[in-house]
N, C-alpha and C positions, 0 to 999 in steps of 0.2 A: 604605191599608196598604202598607208596603214589600214589594216582590215579588221582588227579586233583589239580588245583590251590586253594590256600587259599586267604583270603583277603590281607594278607601281600605280597603274591606273586604278586597279581594284583597291589598293590601299587608300588612294586619294578619295575615291567615291564613297568608300565605307566611312571614312572620317566625316564626310559631308552628311551622309545618312544618319550617323550617330547624333549629329547636331540638329538636323532638320526633321527627321522622321520618328525617332524614338519617342514613344508616348502617344503617337497618333493612332487612330483607328483605321483599319482596312475596310473601306466601305464598298469597294467594287473590284472585281477581277475580270478581265476581258481578254479574249483571243484577238491578236492582231493578225497573226498568221500561225501556221502549225508550230513554229519555234519561238514566237514572240508573244509576250504577255504584257498587259498594262494593269498596274496596281494603283488604285486610287486611295490615298491616305488623306484623312480629313481631321480637322478639329473645328470648333465653332466658327472661327474667323478666317480659315484658310484651307486650301487643299493642295496636295502635291501628287502629280502623276508620275509614276516610276515605270520606266520601260525596261523590260528584261528580255534580252534575246539570247537564248541558250547558246553557249559557246562563243559568243561574240562580245556583248556589252550590256551594261546597265547604267541608267542615268535618269534624272528627272527630265521631263520634257514639257515644252510650251507649245508644241505643234499638235494640231488635230490629226488623228489618224482614223481611217475606217476600221471598224471592229466587226468581227464575225457576227452574223445575225444569230446563228445557232452555236452556242458554246460547245467546245470539245468535251469529251468525257473527263479528261484530265482537268480542264478548267472547272467543270462542275464539282469535281472532288475538292479542288482548292476552295471554291466557294462554300461548300458544305462545312468544311472544317475551320475556315479562317475568316469568313465574312463577319464584320463588326468586331473582330478581335483586335486588341491593342498590341502594337509592336513594342516589345520590351527590350530588345537588344539587337544590334547588328555587329557582326565581327567578320574579319578575314581570317581564314584558317592558315596560320603561319604566314608565309609569304607566297602561298599558292594563289592561283586564280580561282578561288572558291570563296563564296560569301554565305554566311549563315544568318538568316533572318529568324529571330526567335519571337514567338507569340506565347508568353507564359501566362498561367493562371495566377490568381491572387495568392495561392498557397506556395508559389515559387516555381522556378524553371524545372525542378526535378519532379514536380507533382504531375499526376495523371491529368490530362486535359491540355497540357502544354504541347505546342507543335512547332516544328522548324521547317523552313523552306530553304534548302541548300541548293545554291546555284553555282554551276561549274562553267567557267569561261575559258576552257582549253579544249583542244581537239574538237570532237563533235558536240561537246557540252552536254549538260543535263539540268533539269529542274526537278528536285526531289522533295516530296513532302514526307516528314517523319514525325513520329510521336516524341514524347518526352525522353525516351531512352534511345532515340535515333533509329528505331525500327521503321523501315520504309512502309508508308501507308499508300503512297501513289508516286509515280514518276513519269516523266515525259517519255523516256525510252529505256527499255531494258538493255543492259550492257552485258555482252558475252565476251569472255576471255578464254581462249583455248577450249571452246565447246562447253564451258561452264558459265553459269549466270553469276556475274560479279555483282550486279545491282538488280534486284527484283523485289516486288512486294513481299513483305514478310522477312526479308533479310535485314541485317543491321548495317547502317552506314558507318563505316569505320573512320574515326577522326584521327587515329594514330598515324604518324608518318608525315604530318604536315611539316613542311620545312620552313625555317625562318632565316632571315638575313643575318649574317654575322660580320664582325669586323675582320678585315683582311690582314692576315699575318704573312710575313715574308716567306716562310718555308713552303706553305701550300701554294702560294702564288708562283714561286720559282719552279716548283715541281710541275705545276700545270703548264707553264710555259715551255719546260723542257720536252713535253710530249708533243709539241707542235710539229706538224709535217714540214718538209723542206720549203714548200711554197706558201705556207699559211701566213696570213697577215696578222698583225697584232689585234686589229679590230675583230677579226674572225675568231681568233683563239680566246680572247677575253669575253666574247659574247656568251660563252658557255661556262664561264667561271662563276662559282657561287650562285647567288640568287639575285644578281644585280640586273640581268637582262641586257639585250643588245644596245638599247638606246643609252642607258646610263653608263654602260661599259665604254661606248664610244666617247661619251662625255669625259670619262675618266682619262682615256688616252689623250684627248685634246688638252685637258687640264694639266696633264703631266708634261705637256709640251712636245709630245711625240706624234708621229704621223700614223694615222690608222692603217695605211698600206705598208708600213714597215714590216719587212720579213723577219719573223722572230728567230728562225734558225740561223740566220747569217748576219743580222744587223742589230741584235739586241744583246747587250752585255748582261749576263746572268751571274756574274761574279759577286763575291761578298761585299765589295765596295762600289758596286754599280750605281752611278747616279741616276740611270734610267729606272732601275727598280725602286730606288728611294723616291723618285718623283711619282711613280705609280702608286706606291704605298700612301704618300701624302694625298694624292688625288682620291684614292679609295676611302681615306678617312673622311674627306669631304662628301663623298658619295653616300657613306653610311649616315652622315648627318642629314643628308637630303631625305633618305628613306625615313629616318626618325621624324623629321619635320612634317612629312606628308601624312604621318599617323597622328598628327596633332593639329587641330584647328582646320578652318576652311582655307583652301588655297586657290589662287587664280588658275585659269586654264589657258592654253595657247593652241592656236591652229597655225601651222606653217604652210606656205604655198610654194609650188614649184616656181623657180625663177623664170621670168619671161625671156624669150630668146633675144629680143631686142633691148632688154634691160628697162623697158618702159613699164610703168604700173598699168594693170589691166582692170577693167570694170567687172570682169568675170574671171577672177583668179582660180587656178586649179589647186584644189586642196591636196595636201600631201601627207601631213601628219598632225597629230594632236597629242597633248600631254599635260600633266599637272606641273611641269617645270620647263623652263626655257633652257634646254641643254645647249652646250656650246656649238654643236654642229648645226643648230638652227638659228642661233642668235643673229647671224649676219644675213640670213635669208628673209624674204618678206614673211611677216607673221602678224597675227592679231591676238591681243590679250582680252580675255573675258573675266568677268567678276569671279566666276567659280569654274572649276574643272568640269563639273557636270554641265554647265552652260556650253562650254566649248565642245564637249562630246555630243551634245544635243544638236548643235548647229552642224557639226561635221557629218554625222550620220544622216541627219535630215536632208542635207545637201546631196548625199549619195542617193538617198531614196528618191529625191526629186529628179535626179539625173536618170535613174532607172525608169521612172514613170514617163519622162519625156522620150526616152529611147523606144518605149513600147507604143507611144502615140502614133 
């Protein structure tokens, strides 16, 4: 079962936030648990509740959740600097699993008084409050790397190094495939190629008409006239277009279910995956489409939360 957002998920939800949240005021910030926060954005005729779970996910939610009676010190910091502030920009840093929420003053984003909330959705994750120059004001957790503080209050959050997706060229693709171990499958090797990620990479393999389990070292032609490489390049061109499309407009979301052993539909299907695109590996499996990707993520994770609560009862 999928456990957290991918870079593609981040891209899709950022695009939705740009359309639904920018221009709204942040009227409330609440703790759900030590790693999860609820942001309430409002305008006169509507409100949007945004759930942010450090290292895992972010999406709007329609489900009611218990909030901590006493806010954490980090939550209090966020309230102090951000409450009633207008959200002026949302962006993904390159193709990384990082979102930058900007709350700029009237003088502009580079003026003093502007704040950023930087949310990381990889590894252990983090939620970081910075000033207009990305100097850290507060953060959910201090990060140490080799006995040195990499992220701490007073340090600068570095934006350099954010990686973006690029069109796939033949030479780097073939070079990457040549480094495959004797037993490596095509699916496994391409999962770490570029910034496409495992799910989209498997989609590429299937769109190229190849088997994900194909052994690269022994069954893949890497020669200059290889029809397999040509098919992969054509599929990667489609994949690049998917990434570009997910950065424009609001897209539907999908939840796929594990197939039932007897092949019959179930009243209580087992959730397996969610995403902003119906990849080929899921198209033939039971799945449900939602109006937006954020809606799909909300249902997926809320179902997981409900299962955990039932198991504790």
